[in-house]
All heavy atoms as TSV, in Angstrom:
chain	resi	resn	atom	element	x	y	z
A	1	MET	N	N	-34.244	132.101	14.724
A	1	MET	CA	C	-33.119	132.753	14.077
A	1	MET	C	C	-33.608	133.496	12.840
A	1	MET	O	O	-34.405	132.985	12.073
A	1	MET	CB	C	-32.066	131.726	13.697
A	1	MET	CG	C	-30.817	132.354	13.125
A	1	MET	SD	S	-29.422	131.230	13.140
A	1	MET	CE	C	-29.233	130.931	11.418
A	2	ASP	N	N	-33.132	134.698	12.652
A	2	ASP	CA	C	-33.496	135.535	11.513
A	2	ASP	C	C	-32.307	135.611	10.561
A	2	ASP	O	O	-31.346	136.332	10.808
A	2	ASP	CB	C	-33.895	136.924	12.014
A	2	ASP	CG	C	-34.386	137.840	10.914
A	2	ASP	OD1	O	-34.166	137.538	9.722
A	2	ASP	OD2	O	-34.985	138.868	11.245
A	3	ASN	N	N	-32.354	134.847	9.473
A	3	ASN	CA	C	-31.247	134.800	8.515
A	3	ASN	C	C	-31.106	136.048	7.671
A	3	ASN	O	O	-30.149	136.166	6.913
A	3	ASN	CB	C	-31.389	133.584	7.597
A	3	ASN	CG	C	-31.008	132.310	8.298
A	3	ASN	OD1	O	-30.160	132.306	9.180
A	3	ASN	ND2	N	-31.644	131.223	7.919
A	4	VAL	N	N	-32.048	136.976	7.777
A	4	VAL	CA	C	-31.991	138.187	6.974
A	4	VAL	C	C	-31.500	139.369	7.800
A	4	VAL	O	O	-30.543	140.036	7.438
A	4	VAL	CB	C	-33.368	138.505	6.340
A	4	VAL	CG1	C	-33.327	139.833	5.598
A	4	VAL	CG2	C	-33.794	137.383	5.407
A	5	ASN	N	N	-32.151	139.654	8.907
A	5	ASN	CA	C	-31.875	140.872	9.655
A	5	ASN	C	C	-30.818	140.739	10.739
A	5	ASN	O	O	-30.150	141.708	11.062
A	5	ASN	CB	C	-33.174	141.397	10.283
A	5	ASN	CG	C	-34.150	141.818	9.218
A	5	ASN	OD1	O	-33.859	142.706	8.429
A	5	ASN	ND2	N	-35.291	141.167	9.177
A	6	SER	N	N	-30.649	139.564	11.271
A	6	SER	CA	C	-29.691	139.408	12.373
A	6	SER	C	C	-29.187	137.972	12.460
A	6	SER	O	O	-29.398	137.290	13.456
A	6	SER	CB	C	-30.361	139.815	13.692
A	6	SER	OG	O	-29.410	139.849	14.714
A	7	PRO	N	N	-28.502	137.500	11.420
A	7	PRO	CA	C	-28.009	136.128	11.460
A	7	PRO	C	C	-26.895	135.970	12.497
A	7	PRO	O	O	-25.970	136.781	12.560
A	7	PRO	CB	C	-27.492	135.886	10.046
A	7	PRO	CG	C	-27.260	137.230	9.471
A	7	PRO	CD	C	-28.162	138.180	10.185
A	8	LYS	N	N	-27.009	134.950	13.330
A	8	LYS	CA	C	-26.031	134.730	14.394
A	8	LYS	C	C	-24.620	134.520	13.848
A	8	LYS	O	O	-23.642	134.890	14.486
A	8	LYS	CB	C	-26.441	133.535	15.248
A	8	LYS	CG	C	-27.602	133.827	16.155
A	8	LYS	CD	C	-27.863	132.666	17.084
A	8	LYS	CE	C	-29.012	133.022	18.014
A	8	LYS	NZ	N	-29.235	131.991	19.011
A	9	HIS	N	N	-24.505	133.926	12.671
A	9	HIS	CA	C	-23.184	133.618	12.132
A	9	HIS	C	C	-22.435	134.861	11.647
A	9	HIS	O	O	-21.295	134.759	11.226
A	9	HIS	CB	C	-23.278	132.566	11.019
A	9	HIS	CG	C	-24.166	132.945	9.876
A	9	HIS	ND1	N	-25.534	132.756	9.913
A	9	HIS	CD2	C	-23.901	133.490	8.676
A	9	HIS	CE1	C	-26.063	133.176	8.780
A	9	HIS	NE2	N	-25.084	133.622	8.009
A	10	TYR	N	N	-23.048	136.041	11.719
A	10	TYR	CA	C	-22.366	137.283	11.357
A	10	TYR	C	C	-22.011	138.134	12.567
A	10	TYR	O	O	-21.661	139.300	12.433
A	10	TYR	CB	C	-23.215	138.111	10.391
A	10	TYR	CG	C	-23.168	137.593	8.973
A	10	TYR	CD1	C	-24.325	137.353	8.266
A	10	TYR	CD2	C	-21.957	137.331	8.343
A	10	TYR	CE1	C	-24.294	136.879	6.961
A	10	TYR	CE2	C	-21.912	136.847	7.048
A	10	TYR	CZ	C	-23.081	136.623	6.364
A	10	TYR	OH	O	-23.035	136.156	5.084
A	11	THR	N	N	-22.082	137.549	13.746
A	11	THR	CA	C	-21.696	138.270	14.960
A	11	THR	C	C	-20.599	137.482	15.661
A	11	THR	O	O	-20.712	136.284	15.867
A	11	THR	CB	C	-22.901	138.434	15.906
A	11	THR	OG1	O	-23.925	139.142	15.221
A	11	THR	CG2	C	-22.512	139.199	17.151
A	12	SER	N	N	-19.542	138.179	16.005
A	12	SER	CA	C	-18.443	137.571	16.749
A	12	SER	C	C	-18.165	138.457	17.960
A	12	SER	O	O	-17.764	139.607	17.809
A	12	SER	CB	C	-17.203	137.466	15.866
A	12	SER	OG	O	-16.129	136.893	16.576
A	13	GLY	N	N	-18.411	137.939	19.115
A	13	GLY	CA	C	-18.255	138.757	20.312
A	13	GLY	C	C	-19.317	139.838	20.350
A	13	GLY	O	O	-20.502	139.557	20.262
A	14	THR	N	N	-18.892	141.078	20.408
A	14	THR	CA	C	-19.839	142.194	20.515
A	14	THR	C	C	-19.974	142.988	19.228
A	14	THR	O	O	-20.694	143.981	19.191
A	14	THR	CB	C	-19.415	143.152	21.639
A	14	THR	OG1	O	-18.113	143.660	21.345
A	14	THR	CG2	C	-19.396	142.444	22.979
A	15	ILE	N	N	-19.294	142.574	18.178
A	15	ILE	CA	C	-19.333	143.340	16.925
A	15	ILE	C	C	-19.931	142.503	15.801
A	15	ILE	O	O	-19.646	141.321	15.672
A	15	ILE	CB	C	-17.930	143.858	16.535
A	15	ILE	CG1	C	-18.012	144.836	15.377
A	15	ILE	CG2	C	-16.987	142.717	16.255
A	15	ILE	CD1	C	-16.765	145.640	15.137
A	16	GLU	N	N	-20.789	143.152	15.020
A	16	GLU	CA	C	-21.344	142.478	13.849
A	16	GLU	C	C	-20.391	142.643	12.673
A	16	GLU	O	O	-19.702	143.658	12.545
A	16	GLU	CB	C	-22.710	143.068	13.490
A	16	GLU	CG	C	-23.816	142.589	14.399
A	16	GLU	CD	C	-25.186	142.777	13.775
A	16	GLU	OE1	O	-25.368	142.414	12.596
A	16	GLU	OE2	O	-26.058	143.294	14.480
A	17	CYS	N	N	-20.385	141.668	11.818
A	17	CYS	CA	C	-19.515	141.668	10.642
A	17	CYS	C	C	-19.717	142.932	9.797
A	17	CYS	O	O	-18.745	143.522	9.335
A	17	CYS	CB	C	-19.781	140.407	9.826
A	17	CYS	SG	S	-18.693	140.210	8.417
A	18	ILE	N	N	-20.954	143.359	9.604
A	18	ILE	CA	C	-21.232	144.530	8.760
A	18	ILE	C	C	-20.562	145.776	9.328
A	18	ILE	O	O	-20.070	146.625	8.589
A	18	ILE	CB	C	-22.762	144.737	8.564
A	18	ILE	CG1	C	-23.041	145.758	7.456
A	18	ILE	CG2	C	-23.450	145.131	9.845
A	18	ILE	CD1	C	-22.867	145.234	6.078
A	19	THR	N	N	-20.486	145.883	10.653
A	19	THR	CA	C	-19.833	147.022	11.293
A	19	THR	C	C	-18.330	146.980	11.059
A	19	THR	O	O	-17.703	148.013	10.784
A	19	THR	CB	C	-20.145	147.030	12.806
A	19	THR	OG1	O	-21.568	147.017	12.975
A	19	THR	CG2	C	-19.562	148.242	13.493
A	20	ALA	N	N	-17.752	145.797	11.147
A	20	ALA	CA	C	-16.321	145.641	10.891
A	20	ALA	C	C	-15.998	145.949	9.428
A	20	ALA	O	O	-14.992	146.595	9.133
A	20	ALA	CB	C	-15.871	144.233	11.260
A	21	ILE	N	N	-16.851	145.496	8.508
A	21	ILE	CA	C	-16.640	145.767	7.084
A	21	ILE	C	C	-16.710	147.269	6.822
A	21	ILE	O	O	-15.874	147.828	6.107
A	21	ILE	CB	C	-17.665	145.003	6.223
A	21	ILE	CG1	C	-17.391	143.509	6.292
A	21	ILE	CG2	C	-17.643	145.500	4.778
A	21	ILE	CD1	C	-18.481	142.643	5.695
A	22	GLN	N	N	-17.682	147.941	7.417
A	22	GLN	CA	C	-17.814	149.385	7.234
A	22	GLN	C	C	-16.569	150.102	7.745
A	22	GLN	O	O	-16.050	151.009	7.084
A	22	GLN	CB	C	-19.053	149.898	7.956
A	22	GLN	CG	C	-19.288	151.384	7.746
A	22	GLN	CD	C	-20.563	151.866	8.406
A	22	GLN	OE1	O	-21.102	151.225	9.309
A	22	GLN	NE2	N	-21.057	152.987	7.943
A	23	ALA	N	N	-16.071	149.703	8.894
A	23	ALA	CA	C	-14.872	150.332	9.450
A	23	ALA	C	C	-13.660	150.092	8.557
A	23	ALA	O	O	-12.835	150.991	8.358
A	23	ALA	CB	C	-14.615	149.805	10.857
A	24	ALA	N	N	-13.552	148.902	7.999
A	24	ALA	CA	C	-12.407	148.563	7.157
A	24	ALA	C	C	-12.453	149.249	5.796
A	24	ALA	O	O	-11.421	149.642	5.259
A	24	ALA	CB	C	-12.334	147.043	6.978
A	25	LEU	N	N	-13.659	149.407	5.231
A	25	LEU	CA	C	-13.779	149.934	3.872
A	25	LEU	C	C	-13.922	151.446	3.796
A	25	LEU	O	O	-13.628	152.039	2.748
A	25	LEU	CB	C	-14.969	149.284	3.163
A	25	LEU	CG	C	-14.858	147.792	2.887
A	25	LEU	CD1	C	-16.102	147.296	2.176
A	25	LEU	CD2	C	-13.624	147.473	2.066
A	26	GLY	N	N	-14.415	152.069	4.837
A	26	GLY	CA	C	-14.602	153.517	4.796
A	26	GLY	C	C	-15.533	153.920	3.661
A	26	GLY	O	O	-16.649	153.417	3.541
A	27	ALA	N	N	-15.057	154.805	2.782
A	27	ALA	CA	C	-15.871	155.329	1.686
A	27	ALA	C	C	-16.292	154.246	0.694
A	27	ALA	O	O	-17.281	154.409	-0.021
A	27	ALA	CB	C	-15.122	156.439	0.956
A	28	GLU	N	N	-15.570	153.154	0.639
A	28	GLU	CA	C	-15.898	152.063	-0.285
A	28	GLU	C	C	-17.061	151.211	0.200
A	28	GLU	O	O	-17.541	150.332	-0.527
A	28	GLU	CB	C	-14.671	151.183	-0.505
A	28	GLU	CG	C	-13.521	151.931	-1.162
A	28	GLU	CD	C	-12.252	151.107	-1.225
A	28	GLU	OE1	O	-12.180	150.042	-0.581
A	28	GLU	OE2	O	-11.330	151.534	-1.919
A	29	PHE	N	N	-17.531	151.449	1.408
A	29	PHE	CA	C	-18.608	150.650	1.995
A	29	PHE	C	C	-19.877	150.691	1.145
A	29	PHE	O	O	-20.551	149.671	0.983
A	29	PHE	CB	C	-18.892	151.142	3.419
A	29	PHE	CG	C	-19.955	150.371	4.144
A	29	PHE	CD1	C	-19.790	149.026	4.423
A	29	PHE	CD2	C	-21.112	150.992	4.569
A	29	PHE	CE1	C	-20.767	148.311	5.110
A	29	PHE	CE2	C	-22.090	150.298	5.261
A	29	PHE	CZ	C	-21.913	148.950	5.530
A	30	LYS	N	N	-20.197	151.832	0.566
A	30	LYS	CA	C	-21.410	151.931	-0.258
A	30	LYS	C	C	-21.316	151.021	-1.479
A	30	LYS	O	O	-22.306	150.419	-1.896
A	30	LYS	CB	C	-21.663	153.378	-0.681
A	30	LYS	CG	C	-22.075	154.260	0.473
A	30	LYS	CD	C	-22.277	155.693	0.011
A	30	LYS	CE	C	-22.544	156.616	1.175
A	30	LYS	NZ	N	-22.665	158.011	0.747
A	31	GLY	N	N	-20.128	150.878	-2.041
A	31	GLY	CA	C	-19.935	149.960	-3.159
A	31	GLY	C	C	-20.147	148.517	-2.743
A	31	GLY	O	O	-20.704	147.711	-3.499
A	32	PHE	N	N	-19.710	148.185	-1.535
A	32	PHE	CA	C	-19.942	146.854	-0.986
A	32	PHE	C	C	-21.440	146.580	-0.877
A	32	PHE	O	O	-21.923	145.510	-1.254
A	32	PHE	CB	C	-19.272	146.751	0.400
A	32	PHE	CG	C	-19.682	145.552	1.193
A	32	PHE	CD1	C	-19.142	144.304	0.944
A	32	PHE	CD2	C	-20.620	145.668	2.211
A	32	PHE	CE1	C	-19.517	143.202	1.690
A	32	PHE	CE2	C	-21.003	144.578	2.966
A	32	PHE	CZ	C	-20.449	143.335	2.698
A	33	LEU	N	N	-22.179	147.567	-0.364
A	33	LEU	CA	C	-23.636	147.415	-0.243
A	33	LEU	C	C	-24.270	147.219	-1.610
A	33	LEU	O	O	-25.115	146.340	-1.798
A	33	LEU	CB	C	-24.238	148.631	0.466
A	33	LEU	CG	C	-23.801	148.854	1.917
A	33	LEU	CD1	C	-24.329	150.190	2.421
A	33	LEU	CD2	C	-24.238	147.716	2.812
A	34	ARG	N	N	-23.875	148.036	-2.573
A	34	ARG	CA	C	-24.426	147.918	-3.937
A	34	ARG	C	C	-24.129	146.549	-4.530
A	34	ARG	O	O	-24.988	145.930	-5.176
A	34	ARG	CB	C	-23.870	149.022	-4.829
A	34	ARG	CG	C	-24.413	150.393	-4.456
A	34	ARG	CD	C	-23.806	151.523	-5.274
A	34	ARG	NE	N	-23.884	151.259	-6.697
A	34	ARG	CZ	C	-22.908	151.548	-7.559
A	34	ARG	NH1	N	-21.783	152.104	-7.158
A	34	ARG	NH2	N	-23.068	151.293	-8.833
A	35	GLY	N	N	-22.920	146.060	-4.315
A	35	GLY	CA	C	-22.546	144.746	-4.831
A	35	GLY	C	C	-23.408	143.635	-4.248
A	35	GLY	O	O	-23.815	142.709	-4.963
A	36	ASN	N	N	-23.706	143.720	-2.966
A	36	ASN	CA	C	-24.548	142.708	-2.348
A	36	ASN	C	C	-25.987	142.787	-2.841
A	36	ASN	O	O	-26.643	141.757	-3.017
A	36	ASN	CB	C	-24.476	142.797	-0.820
A	36	ASN	CG	C	-23.273	142.058	-0.296
A	36	ASN	OD1	O	-23.132	140.864	-0.504
A	36	ASN	ND2	N	-22.382	142.769	0.357
A	37	ILE	N	N	-26.482	143.988	-3.071
A	37	ILE	CA	C	-27.829	144.131	-3.650
A	37	ILE	C	C	-27.891	143.413	-4.991
A	37	ILE	O	O	-28.799	142.614	-5.245
A	37	ILE	CB	C	-28.200	145.622	-3.809
A	37	ILE	CG1	C	-28.322	146.294	-2.444
A	37	ILE	CG2	C	-29.486	145.774	-4.619
A	37	ILE	CD1	C	-28.276	147.829	-2.508
A	38	ILE	N	N	-26.915	143.685	-5.836
A	38	ILE	CA	C	-26.869	143.054	-7.161
A	38	ILE	C	C	-26.777	141.540	-7.038
A	38	ILE	O	O	-27.487	140.796	-7.731
A	38	ILE	CB	C	-25.693	143.619	-7.979
A	38	ILE	CG1	C	-25.949	145.094	-8.309
A	38	ILE	CG2	C	-25.455	142.795	-9.249
A	38	ILE	CD1	C	-24.717	145.834	-8.817
A	39	LYS	N	N	-25.890	141.064	-6.156
A	39	LYS	CA	C	-25.692	139.617	-5.975
A	39	LYS	C	C	-27.001	138.926	-5.617
A	39	LYS	O	O	-27.368	137.912	-6.224
A	39	LYS	CB	C	-24.652	139.365	-4.882
A	39	LYS	CG	C	-24.511	137.895	-4.486
A	39	LYS	CD	C	-23.520	137.693	-3.369
A	39	LYS	CE	C	-24.073	138.223	-2.062
A	39	LYS	NZ	N	-23.198	137.933	-0.914
A	40	TYR	N	N	-27.711	139.453	-4.619
A	40	TYR	CA	C	-28.931	138.785	-4.167
A	40	TYR	C	C	-30.050	138.871	-5.198
A	40	TYR	O	O	-30.826	137.915	-5.354
A	40	TYR	CB	C	-29.375	139.326	-2.807
A	40	TYR	CG	C	-28.495	138.813	-1.693
A	40	TYR	CD1	C	-27.727	139.676	-0.935
A	40	TYR	CD2	C	-28.419	137.454	-1.408
A	40	TYR	CE1	C	-26.913	139.208	0.083
A	40	TYR	CE2	C	-27.607	136.972	-0.403
A	40	TYR	CZ	C	-26.856	137.848	0.344
A	40	TYR	OH	O	-26.051	137.371	1.342
A	41	LEU	N	N	-30.130	139.975	-5.916
A	41	LEU	CA	C	-31.136	140.057	-6.976
A	41	LEU	C	C	-30.798	139.123	-8.135
A	41	LEU	O	O	-31.689	138.515	-8.740
A	41	LEU	CB	C	-31.261	141.494	-7.487
A	41	LEU	CG	C	-31.897	142.490	-6.523
A	41	LEU	CD1	C	-31.856	143.896	-7.116
A	41	LEU	CD2	C	-33.319	142.086	-6.167
A	42	TRP	N	N	-29.525	139.007	-8.429
A	42	TRP	CA	C	-29.059	138.180	-9.543
A	42	TRP	C	C	-29.418	136.713	-9.339
A	42	TRP	O	O	-29.829	136.023	-10.263
A	42	TRP	CB	C	-27.544	138.339	-9.663
A	42	TRP	CG	C	-26.930	137.689	-10.867
A	42	TRP	CD1	C	-26.579	136.368	-10.996
A	42	TRP	CD2	C	-26.596	138.323	-12.088
A	42	TRP	NE1	N	-26.035	136.148	-12.220
A	42	TRP	CE2	C	-26.027	137.341	-12.923
A	42	TRP	CE3	C	-26.698	139.616	-12.561
A	42	TRP	CZ2	C	-25.568	137.613	-14.194
A	42	TRP	CZ3	C	-26.241	139.895	-13.828
A	42	TRP	CH2	C	-25.695	138.904	-14.637
A	43	ARG	N	N	-29.272	136.219	-8.122
A	43	ARG	CA	C	-29.380	134.782	-7.893
A	43	ARG	C	C	-30.693	134.316	-7.281
A	43	ARG	O	O	-30.904	133.117	-7.123
A	43	ARG	CB	C	-28.238	134.322	-6.994
A	43	ARG	CG	C	-28.393	134.785	-5.557
A	43	ARG	CD	C	-27.246	134.356	-4.706
A	43	ARG	NE	N	-27.646	134.339	-3.307
A	43	ARG	CZ	C	-26.843	134.029	-2.329
A	43	ARG	NH1	N	-25.589	133.701	-2.582
A	43	ARG	NH2	N	-27.275	134.029	-1.095
A	44	TYR	N	N	-31.583	135.232	-6.932
A	44	TYR	CA	C	-32.734	134.841	-6.114
A	44	TYR	C	C	-33.597	133.766	-6.748
A	44	TYR	O	O	-34.122	132.897	-6.056
A	44	TYR	CB	C	-33.579	136.060	-5.716
A	44	TYR	CG	C	-34.631	136.477	-6.715
A	44	TYR	CD1	C	-35.929	135.995	-6.614
A	44	TYR	CD2	C	-34.325	137.340	-7.748
A	44	TYR	CE1	C	-36.900	136.383	-7.525
A	44	TYR	CE2	C	-35.276	137.727	-8.657
A	44	TYR	CZ	C	-36.563	137.247	-8.542
A	44	TYR	OH	O	-37.518	137.621	-9.449
A	45	GLN	N	N	-33.748	133.757	-8.059
A	45	GLN	CA	C	-34.618	132.760	-8.702
A	45	GLN	C	C	-34.003	131.367	-8.680
A	45	GLN	O	O	-34.725	130.380	-8.647
A	45	GLN	CB	C	-34.932	133.171	-10.135
A	45	GLN	CG	C	-35.842	134.386	-10.191
A	45	GLN	CD	C	-36.140	134.804	-11.623
A	45	GLN	OE1	O	-35.245	134.877	-12.454
A	45	GLN	NE2	N	-37.397	135.083	-11.895
A	46	GLU	N	N	-32.688	131.284	-8.705
A	46	GLU	CA	C	-32.031	129.985	-8.754
A	46	GLU	C	C	-31.585	129.477	-7.399
A	46	GLU	O	O	-31.304	128.300	-7.242
A	46	GLU	CB	C	-30.798	130.029	-9.676
A	46	GLU	CG	C	-31.137	130.071	-11.153
A	46	GLU	CD	C	-31.529	131.464	-11.631
A	46	GLU	OE1	O	-31.054	132.454	-11.045
A	46	GLU	OE2	O	-32.319	131.560	-12.590
A	47	LYS	N	N	-31.481	130.376	-6.405
A	47	LYS	CA	C	-30.911	129.924	-5.143
A	47	LYS	C	C	-31.807	130.208	-3.945
A	47	LYS	O	O	-32.374	129.297	-3.384
A	47	LYS	CB	C	-29.537	130.547	-4.912
A	47	LYS	CG	C	-28.862	129.987	-3.686
A	47	LYS	CD	C	-27.458	130.492	-3.509
A	47	LYS	CE	C	-26.879	129.814	-2.262
A	47	LYS	NZ	N	-25.779	130.500	-1.700
A	48	GLY	N	N	-31.918	131.463	-3.543
A	48	GLY	CA	C	-32.511	131.770	-2.252
A	48	GLY	C	C	-33.961	132.198	-2.256
A	48	GLY	O	O	-34.561	132.365	-1.204
A	49	GLY	N	N	-34.536	132.412	-3.432
A	49	GLY	CA	C	-35.940	132.807	-3.514
A	49	GLY	C	C	-36.252	134.063	-2.724
A	49	GLY	O	O	-35.508	135.032	-2.749
A	50	ILE	N	N	-37.357	134.031	-2.013
A	50	ILE	CA	C	-37.831	135.180	-1.244
A	50	ILE	C	C	-36.785	135.630	-0.230
A	50	ILE	O	O	-36.604	136.834	-0.014
A	50	ILE	CB	C	-39.164	134.857	-0.533
A	50	ILE	CG1	C	-40.271	134.597	-1.553
A	50	ILE	CG2	C	-39.571	135.971	0.419
A	50	ILE	CD1	C	-40.606	135.775	-2.428
A	51	GLU	N	N	-36.078	134.705	0.399
A	51	GLU	CA	C	-35.060	135.102	1.381
A	51	GLU	C	C	-33.989	135.973	0.738
A	51	GLU	O	O	-33.545	136.960	1.332
A	51	GLU	CB	C	-34.428	133.884	2.038
A	51	GLU	CG	C	-33.438	134.279	3.127
A	51	GLU	CD	C	-32.930	133.102	3.911
A	51	GLU	OE1	O	-33.613	132.714	4.868
A	51	GLU	OE2	O	-31.857	132.584	3.557
A	52	ASP	N	N	-33.562	135.654	-0.482
A	52	ASP	CA	C	-32.577	136.491	-1.162
A	52	ASP	C	C	-33.149	137.868	-1.498
A	52	ASP	O	O	-32.426	138.864	-1.444
A	52	ASP	CB	C	-32.058	135.814	-2.427
A	52	ASP	CG	C	-30.874	134.888	-2.153
A	52	ASP	OD1	O	-30.484	134.750	-0.972
A	52	ASP	OD2	O	-30.338	134.321	-3.118
A	53	LEU	N	N	-34.418	137.938	-1.839
A	53	LEU	CA	C	-35.037	139.244	-2.080
A	53	LEU	C	C	-35.061	140.071	-0.796
A	53	LEU	O	O	-34.820	141.285	-0.819
A	53	LEU	CB	C	-36.450	139.081	-2.628
A	53	LEU	CG	C	-36.549	138.517	-4.042
A	53	LEU	CD1	C	-38.014	138.297	-4.417
A	53	LEU	CD2	C	-35.861	139.430	-5.043
A	54	ARG	N	N	-35.315	139.426	0.315
A	54	ARG	CA	C	-35.293	140.132	1.602
A	54	ARG	C	C	-33.884	140.601	1.945
A	54	ARG	O	O	-33.685	141.683	2.498
A	54	ARG	CB	C	-35.860	139.248	2.704
A	54	ARG	CG	C	-37.355	139.063	2.574
A	54	ARG	CD	C	-37.934	138.255	3.723
A	54	ARG	NE	N	-39.371	138.175	3.586
A	54	ARG	CZ	C	-40.062	137.043	3.582
A	54	ARG	NH1	N	-39.458	135.885	3.727
A	54	ARG	NH2	N	-41.367	137.070	3.439
A	55	LYS	N	N	-32.884	139.790	1.632
A	55	LYS	CA	C	-31.502	140.195	1.872
A	55	LYS	C	C	-31.136	141.384	0.988
A	55	LYS	O	O	-30.476	142.313	1.448
A	55	LYS	CB	C	-30.556	139.023	1.624
A	55	LYS	CG	C	-30.659	137.945	2.688
A	55	LYS	CD	C	-29.754	136.773	2.377
A	55	LYS	CE	C	-29.877	135.686	3.428
A	55	LYS	NZ	N	-29.011	134.534	3.127
A	56	ALA	N	N	-31.554	141.356	-0.275
A	56	ALA	CA	C	-31.304	142.497	-1.167
A	56	ALA	C	C	-31.952	143.752	-0.600
A	56	ALA	O	O	-31.348	144.834	-0.601
A	56	ALA	CB	C	-31.829	142.204	-2.571
A	57	ARG	N	N	-33.159	143.617	-0.086
A	57	ARG	CA	C	-33.854	144.759	0.515
A	57	ARG	C	C	-33.113	145.253	1.744
A	57	ARG	O	O	-33.007	146.455	1.968
A	57	ARG	CB	C	-35.293	144.389	0.866
A	57	ARG	CG	C	-36.059	145.572	1.469
A	57	ARG	CD	C	-37.505	145.271	1.715
A	57	ARG	NE	N	-37.644	144.110	2.582
A	57	ARG	CZ	C	-38.770	143.410	2.722
A	57	ARG	NH1	N	-39.859	143.741	2.053
A	57	ARG	NH2	N	-38.818	142.378	3.521
A	58	TRP	N	N	-32.566	144.348	2.552
A	58	TRP	CA	C	-31.812	144.748	3.737
A	58	TRP	C	C	-30.621	145.622	3.337
A	58	TRP	O	O	-30.380	146.675	3.921
A	58	TRP	CB	C	-31.331	143.516	4.513
A	58	TRP	CG	C	-30.718	143.876	5.825
A	58	TRP	CD1	C	-31.345	143.922	7.029
A	58	TRP	CD2	C	-29.355	144.259	6.066
A	58	TRP	NE1	N	-30.456	144.323	8.007
A	58	TRP	CE2	C	-29.224	144.536	7.445
A	58	TRP	CE3	C	-28.235	144.409	5.252
A	58	TRP	CZ2	C	-28.023	144.943	8.024
A	58	TRP	CZ3	C	-27.043	144.815	5.833
A	58	TRP	CH2	C	-26.946	145.079	7.198
A	59	TYR	N	N	-29.887	145.165	2.322
A	59	TYR	CA	C	-28.734	145.940	1.857
A	59	TYR	C	C	-29.167	147.253	1.220
A	59	TYR	O	O	-28.495	148.275	1.378
A	59	TYR	CB	C	-27.869	145.115	0.898
A	59	TYR	CG	C	-26.997	144.128	1.624
A	59	TYR	CD1	C	-27.345	142.785	1.698
A	59	TYR	CD2	C	-25.833	144.527	2.264
A	59	TYR	CE1	C	-26.554	141.875	2.384
A	59	TYR	CE2	C	-25.033	143.636	2.950
A	59	TYR	CZ	C	-25.393	142.311	3.009
A	59	TYR	OH	O	-24.608	141.421	3.697
A	60	LEU	N	N	-30.281	147.266	0.514
A	60	LEU	CA	C	-30.797	148.508	-0.058
A	60	LEU	C	C	-31.203	149.484	1.039
A	60	LEU	O	O	-30.872	150.675	0.977
A	60	LEU	CB	C	-31.980	148.225	-0.986
A	60	LEU	CG	C	-32.628	149.444	-1.637
A	60	LEU	CD1	C	-31.619	150.251	-2.435
A	60	LEU	CD2	C	-33.791	149.013	-2.506
A	61	ASP	N	N	-31.882	148.990	2.048
A	61	ASP	CA	C	-32.251	149.851	3.182
A	61	ASP	C	C	-31.007	150.421	3.853
A	61	ASP	O	O	-30.979	151.595	4.239
A	61	ASP	CB	C	-33.097	149.086	4.202
A	61	ASP	CG	C	-34.503	148.795	3.714
A	61	ASP	OD1	O	-34.960	149.433	2.740
A	61	ASP	OD2	O	-35.153	147.908	4.318
A	62	ARG	N	N	-29.971	149.622	3.989
A	62	ARG	CA	C	-28.726	150.095	4.602
A	62	ARG	C	C	-28.059	151.144	3.721
A	62	ARG	O	O	-27.538	152.151	4.222
A	62	ARG	CB	C	-27.792	148.908	4.843
A	62	ARG	CG	C	-26.495	149.250	5.524
A	62	ARG	CD	C	-26.732	149.772	6.952
A	62	ARG	NE	N	-25.504	150.205	7.554
A	62	ARG	CZ	C	-24.866	149.538	8.512
A	62	ARG	NH1	N	-25.372	148.426	8.989
A	62	ARG	NH2	N	-23.740	149.997	9.005
A	63	LEU	N	N	-28.099	150.942	2.404
A	63	LEU	CA	C	-27.529	151.926	1.487
A	63	LEU	C	C	-28.298	153.244	1.569
A	63	LEU	O	O	-27.702	154.327	1.584
A	63	LEU	CB	C	-27.526	151.386	0.050
A	63	LEU	CG	C	-26.949	152.302	-1.020
A	63	LEU	CD1	C	-25.514	152.708	-0.711
A	63	LEU	CD2	C	-27.050	151.617	-2.390
A	64	ILE	N	N	-29.604	153.167	1.630
A	64	ILE	CA	C	-30.434	154.380	1.790
A	64	ILE	C	C	-30.060	155.103	3.073
A	64	ILE	O	O	-29.889	156.324	3.088
A	64	ILE	CB	C	-31.928	154.025	1.741
A	64	ILE	CG1	C	-32.335	153.576	0.344
A	64	ILE	CG2	C	-32.780	155.215	2.200
A	64	ILE	CD1	C	-33.692	152.932	0.241
A	65	LYS	N	N	-29.887	154.358	4.157
A	65	LYS	CA	C	-29.496	154.973	5.427
A	65	LYS	C	C	-28.135	155.656	5.294
A	65	LYS	O	O	-27.955	156.785	5.763
A	65	LYS	CB	C	-29.431	153.905	6.531
A	65	LYS	CG	C	-29.007	154.449	7.882
A	65	LYS	CD	C	-28.837	153.313	8.887
A	65	LYS	CE	C	-28.363	153.791	10.240
A	65	LYS	NZ	N	-27.139	154.534	10.235
A	66	GLU	N	N	-27.193	154.998	4.648
A	66	GLU	CA	C	-25.856	155.579	4.467
A	66	GLU	C	C	-25.944	156.872	3.658
A	66	GLU	O	O	-25.258	157.845	3.961
A	66	GLU	CB	C	-24.916	154.584	3.786
A	66	GLU	CG	C	-24.592	153.369	4.613
A	66	GLU	CD	C	-23.876	153.687	5.913
A	66	GLU	OE1	O	-22.982	154.560	5.923
A	66	GLU	OE2	O	-24.219	153.069	6.941
A	67	GLU	N	N	-26.770	156.882	2.626
A	67	GLU	CA	C	-26.920	158.075	1.799
A	67	GLU	C	C	-27.586	159.204	2.592
A	67	GLU	O	O	-27.204	160.369	2.458
A	67	GLU	CB	C	-27.731	157.764	0.536
A	67	GLU	CG	C	-26.991	156.937	-0.468
A	67	GLU	CD	C	-25.803	157.672	-1.108
A	67	GLU	OE1	O	-25.761	158.923	-1.081
A	67	GLU	OE2	O	-24.913	156.977	-1.614
A	68	CYS	N	N	-28.558	158.877	3.409
A	68	CYS	CA	C	-29.241	159.898	4.225
A	68	CYS	C	C	-28.317	160.473	5.288
A	68	CYS	O	O	-28.434	161.648	5.634
A	68	CYS	CB	C	-30.489	159.307	4.878
A	68	CYS	SG	S	-31.830	158.988	3.726
A	69	ASP	N	N	-27.430	159.636	5.817
A	69	ASP	CA	C	-26.516	160.077	6.875
A	69	ASP	C	C	-25.322	160.850	6.323
A	69	ASP	O	O	-24.587	161.462	7.084
A	69	ASP	CB	C	-26.024	158.885	7.684
A	69	ASP	CG	C	-27.113	158.249	8.527
A	69	ASP	OD1	O	-28.193	158.880	8.689
A	69	ASP	OD2	O	-26.906	157.116	9.029
A	70	ALA	N	N	-25.111	160.791	5.002
A	70	ALA	CA	C	-23.946	161.445	4.394
A	70	ALA	C	C	-24.048	162.946	4.405
A	70	ALA	O	O	-25.040	163.554	4.480
A	70	ALA	CB	C	-23.762	160.945	2.963
């Protein structure tokens, strides 16, 4: 199981949670991504360590993709 790139607990049926969030938020989706980057960077030393840094990178990569696709 990959807790960073494809966690099973974020998929329900055929849709991933991130896809549903993007559809629900529309233009606000980039703010959601930024918030998650901040969250994981903020707490990594006290909670998730390297895994939280990888999660922050995942959200940053997704934000970069969103900006490139805009």
